[in-house]
N, C-alpha and C positions, 0 to 999 in steps of 0.2 A: 504493500500500500504506500509506504514512504517513498519507495523508488519510483512508483508511478506518479506520485504527486510531484516529486522533484523534477521528473522528466517533463511534466506538463508546464511547470514553472519555467524551465529552461526554454521550452518551445515558445512560450508566451513572450519571454524576454527577447528571443530572436525575432519574433514577429513584430514586436514593438520597435526594435531597432531598424528593421527593414522598412517600416512605415514612417519612421521619424523624419527622414529627409523630405518625404512627400508632404507631410503635415507642415514642416517648417517653411518650405518653399511656398505653399499655398497661403499660409497665414501671412507671410511677408508680402506677397502680392496684394492681399486685401489691405494690409496696413499701409502699403505704398500708394493706395488709391489708383491702381492701374485700370486698364480698360475693362469694361464689363465682360464677364465670362459668358453671359447669356443675354441676348437682346431680342425682345419680342416686339414686333411692329405690326399694328393694324390687323391683329389676328381675328379671323372670322370662321365660324363653323355654323352652317345652315343645314338642317335636316329636311328633306322633302316630305310633304304630307301627300299621300297618294290615296286614290279611291279605285275600287275594283279589285277583282281576284285574277282573272285571266288576262284582261287588258287593263293595266294600271295607268291611271292618269293623275298627274300631279295637280293638286288643287290648292296648294299653299306651301309655306316654308316656315319651319320652326327656327327662329333666330337665337340659337342657344348662346353663342358668343358673337358679338358684333362690333369689332374694332377695339381689341384690348392691346395695350402697349405698356411695356415696362422693361427695366434693366435689372440684372442681378450680378453683383460683384462677387469675386472669389472670397469665400469665407463669410459671406453675408447671409442673413435670413430675411426673406421677404414673406410676410404673413398676408394671407388673403382671406377676408371675411365677407359675409353677406348671407342673405336668406337662402333657403333651399330653392333650387331652380334658377339661381342667378347665373350659373355657368362656371362655377369654380372648378368642379370636377372635370368638366369638358376641357377647360384650359389645361389641367394637369395631364389628361390623356394625350392631348396634342403635344405637350412638351416632351413626352417620352415616345411619341409617334405611334401610340395606340389608336389614335384617330388622325385622319388626314385632314388638314385645314382646308376650308373652302377658298380662303384667300389669306394674304398676309405672309409674314416671314418670321421664322424662329432661327436666330443666328447663334451658333455655338462657336466661340472664338472666331467670329467674323464669317463663318461659313453657314449658309442657309441650309438647315437640315431637312426642310420640307421638300427639297428637290433631290435628296439622296435616296439611294436604294442599294440593295445588295451588300457587298462588303463595306462600302463607305458608310452606310447607315449602321451596320453591325458595329463598326469601330466607334461611332459616336454613342451608340446606346450603352456601350461599356462604361462611359463616363457620366451618363445620366440615368440614374436608377430611381425606382419608385417604391414607396411603402404604402400599401393599400389600406383602405378604411376598415374593412371587416377582417379581423384576425381569424375568423372561423371559416370563411369561404375562400380566402386568398391562399390557403395552404392545402395542398392535395392530401386528402385523408388516407390515400393508399401508399404514400411515400413516407419513409422515415425522415426524421429531422436532418440526418446526415445527407440524405439524397436531396432534400429540398434546398438546403444551404449550398450543397455542392453542385447543384444543377448548372449554375452559371459557369462553372469550370468545364462542364461538358461542351458548352456553347463557345467558350473562349479558352481552349486548352493551353494557349500560350501563357496564361496567367499562373497556372498551377499544374505542373506535371502530375501524372497519375499517382506516382509514389508519394506525393506530398499533400494530396487533397484531404485525406482524413485528418492529418495534423492541422491543416489550415482551417478546416471546419471546426475542430475542437477549439482552436484559438479564437475563432469568431464567437462561439458559444460562451467562452470565458469573457470576452470583451463586453458582451451584452448582459453579463451577469447570470448566465445559466451554467449548470454543471456540465463540463465536457463529456461526462459519462452518459449523458442523455442522448447521445448521438444516434442510438438505435431505437429510440422511442418514436411513437406516432403522434400526430397533432392532437388527437382526442385525449391523450394522457396529460395535457397541459391546460393551465388556466388561460383566460383571455389575455391577461397581461403577459404571460410567458409566451403565448403564441405571437403576440405583437413583437416581442423581442426577437423571436425567430425570424419574423418578416424583416426586421431591421438588420439582423445578421445577414440575411440573404441579399439585402440591398448593399451591404458593405463588402460583399465577397470580392468584387472586381476592383476595389479601391477607386470608387467613382469620385468625381469632383462636385457633382450636383446630385442631391436627393430631393425628389418631389414627394412630399408627405401629404397624402390626401386624407384629411381628417383622421390621423393615426390614433387618436385617443377618444374619439366620440363614442365608441362602443364599449368603453372601459369604465369601471367604477372610479369615483373621484380620487381615492387614495392611490389607485393604480395609475391614473392619469399623471399624477405628480411624479411617480417613479419613471414612467416612460419619457416625460418631458425632460427630467433631469438627466436621463440617459442620453437623449438627443443632444442636450447642451454639452455634456462631457465628450461625446463623440465628435462634436464639431470642433471643440477646443483641441482634441487630440489629433484629429486627422485633417483639419482645415476644410471641412465640408461647407458647401453652400446649400442652403435649404430654400425651397418654396414650400411654405407651411400653410396648409389650408385647414381652417377650423371654424366652428361656430362660437366656441367659447372665447369671449373677448379677453378674459383674464389670462388664459394660456397664451393667446396670440401676443399679448403685450409682453409677457414674461420671456418669450423666446425670440421675438422678432426685433430686427434693427429698423426695418421699415414696414409699413402696413398699407395695403391697398384695399379699398372698400368697393365691392361689386354690387351692382343692382341691374337686374334684367339684361345680362349679357355685356355690360360695360363697367369699366372702373370709373367711379364717380369722384373719388378722392384718394390721393396717395401722398405719403410723406413719412417722416420719421415717427417712431412710436410716440414721442413727446408731442409732436405736431398734431397727430391724429387724435390722441386721447385727451390732451389738455387744451388744444387750440383748434377744434374742428370747425370747418367753415361750410360744409355741405349739410343741408337739412336732414338728409337720410342718415349720415354719420351721427349727427346730434341726436336723432331719434333712437338709434341703436344704443348709444352711450347712456341715454337717459333711462334705459331699461335695466342697466347694470345695478345689482344690489350694492348698497353702501353699508358696511358693517357698523359704522359709527351712528348710533341712534340720533344724536344731535344734528349731525350733518344730513341725515336722511330726512329729517323733518323740514329742512329748508331747500332741498333740491327741487328742481323743476322737472316734472314729468311731461314728455311729449308723446301723445297718443296718436298713432296713425290709424285712420279709418279706411276701410275697404281692403280688398285683396290685391296681391301683386298681379298686374295685367298679364295676359297670356303672351309668351314669347312668339307665338304664331301671329299675333296681331298687336304689336307694341304701340304705345301712344306716339303720336308725332311729336317732333321737337324734343323736349326733355322728357325722358321716360318716367321720371319720378313725379311729374306734375300732377297726375291724377290723385296723388296722396299727399301733396305738399301744401302747406299752409301759406307759402309765399308765391304760389303760382299766379302768373299774369299772362296776358295775351302773347307776350314775347316768348314765353316758355313753350307755347303751342306751335309757334311758327319757326323758331330757331333751335338748332341742336347746340347745346352749350359745349364749348371746347374744354378739354382737360388741360388747364393751364393755371398759372398763378393769377388770382383775381386782380383786376386793375387797381382796386383800392389798396392792395398790399405790395404792388410791384416796386414802389420807390421806398419801401420801408424795410427794416430788418426784423420785423415782427415774426414770431414763429408761425403766425397764421399765413405767412407768405409761401404757401406750398400749393401744388396742383389740386384744383377743385373744379368739377364740371357743373357750375351753377351760375346763372345770370345774376343772381342776387346774393352771392356768397358773403357771409359775414361771420366773424368769430363769435362763438357762443359757448360759454363754459356751463355745461349742463350738469356736471357732477363735481364735487370738491376734488382738487388735485391730490390731497392727502387721503390715503385709505382707498383710493380708486381701484376697483377690480381686485379687492383682496379676497373676496369670497368665490371659490371655484364653483363650477357647475352651471353658471348662467350662460345661456346661448344667445347668439346674435339674433335680434328681432323678437326676443321673448319679453312680454310685459306681464306684470302681476295682475291679478284679478281685480284688485282695488288699490287706489293710491294710499300710501301709508302715512297719512297725516299731513302730507305736503301738497303744494299746488300742482295741478296738472294742466297741460296745454294740449288742446285737441288741434286738428288740422285747420280750424278756423281761427286759431290763436286765442280762444277764450279759455279762461281758467275755470276749472270745475272738477268734480270727481271723475276718476277713470271709469269707463263702462265695464260691466262684467264681461268675462270672457278674456281670451288672450290671443296674441298673435305670436306664433312661434316659427322660428327658422329651422325646420327639420327636427 
């Protein structure tokens, strides 16, 4: 037993030494503020709506993603939040080429990967891996943990020769906090949190530079969520990873993200640093999301302003003209119906050094502190777009801008 344990420790040390130069170089690149490692420009994904069985006729289009743009630097974490159906997961699938974009570009180190195929695409996929949302369905129940984590080595044999694969898989299990002796177990023998760790280990197998995490903690208990998020934080520091982190939970997104993008109905409506988005939001939709976050301080909770959105999210098959948020926005005017707002720094903040001077797609953007900066998002488990059944003693604002009690019922983002 002692010999086996010491052997695993030596193997782990060798693995860490081998990965150390990679982590150092990536972290240095991020600190130096180099070129973005990933550039997304005007990304579009439309799904056809068809009618008929034998002869199919297209009768419409679902605009799942409609013009998304952002950059991702080496070693950075970009969080993406929004209600269910806004297109977050579709963006994630396109980043790893599980979905082919209808239009737009995804540039990895300056090369548009949407035009790649065959060996060229295979080489890029090695550096962009994904951690899926559901730890139960994303693992093959007929394969052992060793086979699941080792499968990337079958696709990219140059990464690990056959004689070293078992040791590398055991190293990865150790890195994510699982016993290396579990290598011959099956997924059903693990808890949800352990299964997600296996999914993370599989994503790390090829030493990627970017990991796209599509709601990796939404199916887990709150206590397990914290463990997985802390693991992702540690792995980023250790290996210099860049994350695109998608989630509903605003507290988790702020904890792990350097920058945050807010999506609504297929478009990013506001993007900036975590401080800019959480403490100096300028878009009405972002302000509404933040007003739904629980504040643990009772005194602060009594004085916060609630913003209650009425109505449902419009269908992506028939989105509103102009600003897509106008049908639920208390600031909507005729201009919002006629003109599509650009995602840019609002004119009122362009000549200032205010933290509110970040990209926001609103004709009437203005800074609004909807929750106290201290104690913000300290309580885990709240999801983007979720509102309480009743206002807790404080003023509420509906879409008409009138103060009053919150209506019964709730609006929940997935």
